[in-house]
Backbone as CSV, one residue per row, in Angstrom:
resi,resn,N_x,N_y,N_z,CA_x,CA_y,CA_z,C_x,C_y,C_z
1,MET,-153.222,51.364,126.261,-154.074,50.533,126.419,-154.998,50.972,127.459
2,SER,-156.245,50.257,127.475,-157.586,50.225,127.944,-157.884,49.630,129.565
3,VAL,-158.126,49.884,130.384,-158.182,48.622,131.647,-158.544,47.234,131.011
4,ARG,-159.775,47.729,130.070,-160.291,46.251,129.233,-159.762,45.543,128.445
5,ASP,-158.536,46.178,128.503,-157.361,45.264,127.897,-156.161,44.668,128.806
6,VAL,-156.213,45.255,129.912,-155.245,44.800,131.162,-155.993,43.762,131.671
7,ILE,-157.730,43.634,131.925,-157.986,42.906,132.719,-158.140,41.655,131.667
8,SER,-157.056,40.735,131.823,-157.298,39.598,130.414,-156.359,38.850,131.085
9,GLY,-156.027,37.205,130.210,-154.924,36.786,130.711,-155.655,35.728,131.784
10,ASN,-154.258,35.202,132.097,-154.384,34.531,133.590,-154.461,35.238,135.096
11,TRP,-155.747,35.467,135.656,-155.483,36.067,136.923,-155.163,34.946,138.085
12,ALA,-154.623,35.252,138.923,-153.865,34.221,140.331,-155.115,34.572,141.117
13,THR,-155.855,34.009,142.016,-156.545,34.164,143.088,-155.761,34.140,144.451
14,LEU,-155.837,34.941,145.249,-154.812,34.703,146.617,-156.042,33.212,147.785
15,LEU,-155.480,32.792,147.862,-155.964,31.205,148.582,-155.397,31.820,149.860
16,LEU,-156.643,31.788,150.801,-156.053,32.123,152.262,-155.744,31.365,153.212
17,PRO,-154.413,31.671,153.294,-153.679,30.282,154.415,-154.017,30.147,155.414
18,ILE,-154.866,29.563,156.375,-155.311,29.720,157.924,-154.127,28.544,158.511
19,ASN,-153.969,29.325,160.091,-153.266,28.542,160.506,-154.262,28.443,162.546
20,ASP,-154.794,27.590,162.837,-155.150,27.564,164.123,-156.288,29.082,164.087
21,GLU,-157.215,28.779,162.731,-158.324,30.088,162.979,-157.821,31.247,162.890
22,ALA,-156.373,31.721,162.119,-156.184,32.654,162.390,-155.050,32.894,160.772
23,ILE,-155.589,34.082,159.907,-154.901,34.220,158.446,-153.422,34.080,159.041
24,ASP,-152.710,33.494,158.209,-151.133,33.306,158.094,-150.514,34.370,157.285
25,PHE,-150.322,36.023,157.697,-150.056,36.669,156.984,-148.570,36.448,156.581
26,GLU,-147.548,35.540,156.754,-145.976,35.541,156.202,-146.431,34.582,155.001
27,LYS,-147.674,33.512,155.073,-147.999,32.610,153.946,-148.134,33.913,153.029
28,LEU,-149.134,34.210,153.278,-150.069,34.805,152.601,-148.806,36.008,151.742
29,SER,-147.937,36.397,151.901,-146.825,37.263,152.114,-145.951,36.282,150.416
30,THR,-145.577,35.583,150.810,-145.123,34.780,150.257,-145.852,34.267,149.127
31,GLN,-147.237,33.492,149.128,-147.961,33.510,147.940,-147.986,34.733,146.860
32,ILE,-148.402,36.329,147.418,-148.064,37.237,146.804,-146.857,37.360,145.718
33,ASP,-145.642,36.951,146.244,-144.554,36.753,145.685,-143.925,36.133,144.737
34,TYR,-144.896,34.665,145.250,-144.616,33.519,144.255,-145.241,34.013,142.799
35,TYR,-146.362,34.434,143.012,-147.283,35.020,141.825,-146.348,35.864,141.059
36,ILE,-145.766,36.870,141.386,-145.354,38.344,141.076,-144.617,37.495,139.733
37,ASN,-143.374,36.815,141.145,-142.182,36.017,140.079,-142.699,35.094,139.179
38,ALA,-143.945,34.329,138.894,-144.717,33.411,137.846,-144.866,34.359,137.039
39,VAL,-144.678,35.692,137.432,-145.718,36.438,136.409,-147.004,36.604,135.620
40,VAL,-148.098,36.435,136.559,-149.086,35.826,136.097,-149.580,37.412,135.316
41,ASP,-150.753,37.319,134.685,-151.333,38.337,134.167,-151.994,39.731,135.278
42,GLY,-152.052,38.818,136.699,-152.537,39.965,137.373,-152.808,39.150,139.095
43,ILE,-153.470,39.305,139.854,-153.715,38.730,141.319,-155.180,39.253,141.530
44,TYR,-155.848,38.803,142.156,-157.309,39.072,143.305,-157.338,38.364,144.033
45,SER,-157.816,39.320,145.604,-158.049,38.651,146.286,-159.376,38.543,146.393
46,ASN,-160.050,37.750,147.773,-161.111,38.109,147.922,-162.292,37.276,147.502
47,GLY,-162.309,36.085,146.627,-162.891,35.149,145.966,-163.526,34.295,147.011
48,THR,-164.078,33.312,146.546,-164.416,32.395,147.414,-163.406,31.535,148.222
49,ALA,-162.434,31.670,147.283,-161.382,30.813,147.596,-160.324,31.428,149.151
50,GLY,-161.118,32.697,148.809,-160.156,33.768,149.862,-160.658,33.853,151.095
51,GLU,-161.971,32.796,151.180,-162.952,32.943,152.316,-163.285,34.809,152.749
52,PHE,-163.634,35.444,151.730,-164.555,36.640,151.961,-165.445,36.454,152.974
53,TYR,-166.238,35.612,152.961,-167.408,36.070,153.517,-167.020,35.520,155.260
54,THR,-166.089,35.313,155.706,-165.693,35.047,157.048,-164.896,36.138,157.632
55,GLN,-164.183,36.758,156.781,-163.292,37.782,157.287,-164.067,38.821,157.747
56,SER,-163.213,39.700,159.431,-163.903,40.694,159.658,-163.160,41.757,158.818
57,GLU,-163.553,43.114,158.956,-162.932,44.322,158.512,-161.767,44.229,158.168
58,ALA,-161.004,44.227,159.664,-159.558,44.556,159.635,-159.038,43.644,159.355
59,GLU,-159.171,42.108,158.931,-158.857,40.946,158.358,-158.618,41.432,156.913
60,PHE,-159.971,41.590,156.041,-159.718,42.517,155.097,-159.553,42.995,154.411
61,GLN,-158.863,44.483,155.627,-158.106,45.647,155.107,-156.642,45.071,154.896
62,SER,-156.307,44.364,156.325,-154.773,43.974,156.165,-154.561,43.054,155.013
63,ILE,-155.312,42.298,154.341,-155.114,41.076,153.326,-154.797,41.921,152.275
64,ASN,-155.492,43.225,151.706,-155.953,44.296,150.966,-154.786,45.179,150.834
65,ARG,-154.178,45.324,151.945,-153.001,45.969,151.849,-152.214,45.622,151.951
66,LEU,-152.156,44.437,151.981,-150.200,43.696,151.810,-150.542,43.144,150.358
67,LEU,-151.623,43.065,149.752,-151.452,42.870,148.411,-150.778,44.293,147.641
68,ALA,-151.982,44.727,147.976,-151.612,46.467,146.975,-150.121,46.894,147.234
69,GLU,-149.624,46.776,148.817,-148.231,47.129,148.670,-147.135,46.239,147.853
70,LYS,-147.246,44.796,147.819,-146.730,44.404,147.034,-146.332,44.460,145.245
71,CYS,-148.158,44.913,144.633,-148.086,44.896,143.340,-147.909,46.084,142.594
72,HIS,-147.820,47.216,143.894,-147.670,48.501,143.475,-146.036,48.507,143.730
73,LYS,-145.259,47.701,144.187,-143.991,47.870,144.245,-143.367,47.468,143.157
74,LYS,-144.090,46.042,142.421,-143.554,45.255,141.107,-144.891,45.993,139.857
75,ASN,-145.723,46.923,140.140,-146.042,47.296,138.846,-147.258,46.244,137.945
76,MET,-147.597,44.857,139.095,-148.548,43.775,139.225,-150.021,44.653,139.060
77,PRO,-150.702,44.131,137.844,-152.276,44.455,138.052,-152.608,43.619,139.334
78,PHE,-153.747,44.284,140.097,-154.817,43.584,141.036,-155.992,43.794,141.159
79,GLN,-156.687,42.953,141.323,-158.264,43.364,141.940,-158.264,42.827,143.286
80,VAL,-159.161,44.007,143.929,-159.459,43.658,145.355,-160.929,43.166,144.872
81,GLY,-161.432,41.891,145.629,-163.131,41.632,145.338,-163.271,42.362,147.092
82,ALA,-164.412,42.739,146.793,-165.126,43.789,147.765,-166.131,43.252,148.519
83,CYS,-166.240,41.909,148.076,-167.289,40.731,148.213,-167.928,40.864,149.563
84,HIS,-168.835,41.024,149.959,-169.670,41.142,150.555,-171.017,40.280,150.655
85,CYS,-171.739,39.368,151.538,-173.187,39.074,151.176,-174.229,40.269,151.663
86,HIS,-174.292,41.216,152.126,-174.646,42.217,152.461,-174.247,43.663,151.627
87,PRO,-175.153,44.196,151.212,-174.868,45.188,150.391,-174.579,46.622,150.754
88,GLN,-174.694,46.929,152.075,-174.161,48.100,152.520,-172.739,47.740,153.030
89,GLU,-172.445,46.419,153.727,-170.987,46.325,153.923,-170.267,46.106,152.540
90,ALA,-170.452,45.542,151.125,-169.830,45.744,150.242,-169.782,47.386,149.728
91,ILE,-170.688,47.532,149.758,-169.982,49.269,149.680,-169.200,49.861,150.322
92,GLU,-169.036,49.709,151.591,-167.926,49.977,152.511,-166.704,49.522,151.986
93,ARG,-166.770,48.000,151.389,-165.514,47.401,150.895,-165.118,48.068,149.703
94,VAL,-165.634,48.532,149.197,-165.548,48.953,147.486,-164.985,50.346,147.881
95,LYS,-165.504,51.258,148.522,-164.854,52.526,149.059,-163.031,52.160,149.519
96,PHE,-163.076,51.518,150.710,-162.021,51.092,151.153,-160.929,50.707,150.065
97,ALA,-161.694,49.819,149.144,-160.340,49.240,148.231,-160.274,50.138,146.860
98,SER,-160.644,51.145,146.739,-160.558,52.286,145.845,-159.155,53.071,146.707
99,SER,-159.189,53.303,148.103,-157.724,54.046,148.569,-156.351,53.418,147.834
100,LEU,-157.071,51.991,147.527,-155.615,51.085,147.331,-155.067,51.198,145.537
101,SER,-155.774,51.876,144.791,-155.648,52.112,143.635,-155.918,51.004,142.959
102,PRO,-156.346,50.100,142.997,-156.385,48.915,142.320,-156.758,48.714,140.617
103,THR,-156.892,47.915,140.204,-156.626,48.030,138.551,-158.184,47.966,138.535
104,ALA,-158.579,47.514,139.160,-160.306,47.385,139.621,-160.804,46.674,140.547
105,ILE,-161.861,46.554,140.758,-162.472,46.175,142.337,-163.446,45.370,141.978
106,GLN,-163.463,43.355,142.085,-164.433,42.605,142.143,-165.840,42.906,142.883
107,VAL,-166.811,42.576,142.546,-167.993,42.896,143.495,-168.899,41.561,143.057
108,ILE,-169.920,41.257,144.163,-170.994,40.070,143.869,-171.919,40.629,144.032
109,LEU,-173.275,40.560,143.736,-174.626,40.830,144.034,-174.333,40.550,145.090
110,PRO,-175.638,41.254,145.928,-175.950,40.953,147.321,-176.523,39.269,147.956
111,GLU,-175.984,39.059,148.479,-176.255,37.562,148.172,-177.392,36.538,149.177
112,TRP,-177.805,37.909,150.304,-178.717,37.535,151.203,-180.291,36.995,150.529
113,PHE,-180.443,37.949,149.523,-181.634,37.413,148.660,-181.642,38.084,147.511
114,PRO,-182.201,36.867,146.814,-182.113,37.402,145.171,-182.566,38.534,144.555
115,CYS,-181.905,39.355,143.805,-182.818,40.571,143.582,-182.582,40.352,142.377
116,SER,-183.372,41.733,141.908,-183.791,41.708,140.247,-183.136,42.449,139.339
117,LEU,-183.473,42.216,138.252,-182.366,43.188,137.559,-182.284,44.850,138.151
118,ASP,-183.045,44.871,138.096,-183.418,46.566,138.953,-182.302,46.815,139.670
119,VAL,-182.741,45.982,141.119,-181.766,45.943,141.943,-180.695,45.757,141.803
120,ALA,-179.680,45.294,140.597,-178.519,44.906,140.853,-177.750,45.870,140.319
121,MET,-178.850,46.672,139.319,-178.417,48.067,138.271,-178.343,48.711,139.649
122,VAL,-179.407,49.274,140.487,-179.130,50.043,141.457,-177.788,49.986,142.284
123,PHE,-177.588,48.074,143.271,-176.491,48.054,143.410,-175.221,48.691,143.331
124,LEU,-174.961,48.066,141.883,-173.779,48.448,140.839,-173.726,49.774,140.583
125,GLU,-174.453,50.777,140.866,-174.549,52.235,140.249,-173.664,52.465,141.353
126,ALA,-174.230,51.900,142.973,-173.674,52.738,144.075,-172.322,51.894,144.184
127,ALA,-172.525,50.702,143.745,-170.535,50.565,144.024,-170.156,51.702,142.939
128,ALA,-170.429,51.925,141.816,-169.304,52.484,141.089,-168.936,53.777,141.462
129,LYS,-170.316,54.683,141.813,-169.651,55.866,142.710,-169.112,55.700,143.799
130,SER,-168.857,54.961,144.473,-168.236,54.242,145.641,-166.715,54.063,145.341
131,ALA,-166.762,53.855,144.332,-165.545,53.357,143.309,-164.532,54.008,143.389
132,ASN,-164.962,55.471,143.627,-164.309,56.456,142.937,-163.350,56.632,141.647
133,GLY,-164.221,56.188,140.506,-162.848,56.483,139.354,-162.501,54.685,139.167
134,VAL,-162.309,54.183,140.254,-161.671,52.986,139.931,-162.996,51.393,139.402
135,ASN,-162.209,51.306,138.234,-163.360,50.146,137.472,-163.211,49.072,138.034
136,LEU,-164.672,48.271,137.871,-165.406,46.961,138.570,-165.388,46.061,137.658
137,VAL,-165.304,44.895,138.571,-165.300,43.509,137.792,-166.863,43.363,138.266
138,LEU,-167.702,42.436,137.956,-168.585,41.665,138.613,-168.096,40.578,138.309
139,TYR,-168.459,39.516,139.372,-168.373,38.104,139.642,-169.996,37.714,139.339
140,ASN,-170.305,36.874,138.891,-171.755,36.108,139.216,-171.375,34.776,138.913
141,PRO,-171.188,34.103,139.969,-170.601,32.521,140.082,-171.817,31.622,140.206
142,PRO,-171.676,30.475,139.392,-172.535,29.713,139.433,-173.872,29.153,140.668
143,HIS,-172.961,29.245,141.691,-173.711,29.275,142.993,-174.501,30.730,143.462
144,ALA,-174.308,31.836,142.555,-175.094,32.648,143.474,-176.439,32.470,143.177
145,LYS,-177.274,33.412,144.050,-178.662,33.180,144.190,-179.262,33.885,143.175
146,VAL,-178.494,34.758,142.416,-179.099,35.397,141.275,-178.218,35.067,140.149
147,ARG,-178.716,34.388,139.266,-177.659,34.162,138.362,-178.364,34.990,136.725
148,LEU,-177.626,36.176,136.405,-177.877,36.723,135.207,-177.269,36.009,133.811
149,SER,-178.766,36.379,133.228,-178.687,35.711,131.853,-177.336,36.525,131.147
150,ALA,-176.976,36.046,130.016,-176.151,37.098,129.167,-176.548,38.283,129.023
151,HIS,-177.673,38.645,128.103,-178.762,39.320,128.034,-178.723,40.291,129.157
152,GLN,-178.958,40.229,130.800,-178.594,40.618,131.734,-177.635,41.673,131.867
153,LEU,-177.079,40.593,131.655,-175.111,40.773,132.023,-174.813,41.900,130.979
154,VAL,-175.070,41.806,129.960,-174.848,43.450,128.816,-175.919,44.174,128.968
155,GLU,-176.957,44.064,129.649,-177.221,45.436,129.731,-176.384,45.946,131.255
156,LEU,-176.351,45.461,132.117,-175.417,46.226,133.126,-174.418,46.914,132.353
157,TYR,-173.720,45.957,131.774,-172.366,46.451,130.901,-172.861,47.451,130.280
158,ASP,-173.497,47.521,129.631,-173.878,48.726,129.095,-174.236,49.581,129.449
159,ASN,-174.834,50.172,130.983,-175.298,50.774,131.412,-174.379,51.204,132.938
160,ILE,-173.296,50.758,133.235,-172.472,50.993,134.296,-171.478,51.371,133.250
161,PRO,-171.002,52.579,133.139,-169.646,53.154,132.565,-168.660,52.164,133.003
162,ASN,-168.404,52.048,134.130,-167.000,51.501,135.013,-167.096,50.546,134.796
163,LEU,-167.978,49.867,134.896,-168.000,48.358,134.889,-167.465,47.454,133.326
164,VAL,-165.961,47.159,133.938,-165.144,46.924,132.887,-164.589,45.212,132.067
165,ALA,-165.352,44.653,133.220,-165.113,43.243,132.809,-166.424,42.192,133.849
166,LEU,-166.780,40.913,133.416,-167.710,40.325,133.582,-166.869,38.615,134.246
167,SER,-166.773,38.051,135.564,-166.453,37.366,135.704,-167.691,35.721,135.666
168,CYS,-167.872,35.083,135.037,-168.865,33.777,135.338,-169.086,32.869,134.500
169,GLN,-169.881,31.954,134.521,-169.350,30.639,134.354,-170.585,30.072,133.982
170,GLY,-170.554,29.232,132.543,-172.308,28.622,132.485,-173.319,29.861,132.396
171,LEU,-172.708,30.853,131.427,-174.040,31.817,131.385,-175.263,30.993,131.194
172,GLN,-176.147,31.808,131.120,-177.596,31.301,131.001,-177.466,32.385,129.463
173,THR,-178.505,31.604,128.491,-178.722,32.631,127.257,-180.140,33.365,126.889
174,THR,-181.053,32.867,127.913,-182.325,33.365,127.818,-182.649,34.426,128.704
């Protein structure tokens, strides 16, 4: 079974529990256990519901170490969201995420400036290289500064060998 077959179905996103401006890791651990026991198709971290844009690197690493440990123990597929608004930080997160041996690493295009398709290609090529063989998922949400068309997404998908899935809503067809 290819990873393109594994990344399908219902994936649960980690919702970051916060108490007094700090991550509640006990609740996060319980949430991961709940998803595993619910037999979802996989779990992913650090989407917008996981407050990826507010995490320190230490928090990012702690969240994802916990997720990886629990998922590996139960043979649960998981994705690490290595998203960051700045491309250099995103690449560093991809490098760390690859060390956890996830099913895939989810990335977004750099957000602080709208990039062209050529820049998106360069960024994804760098992410793919930094992933050390772990497959990538591109998240292109409706609120992104760069909304790629279906044709542009296909071009990226066809040219980045370890880009195995796209997560998007409301695709533009032109």
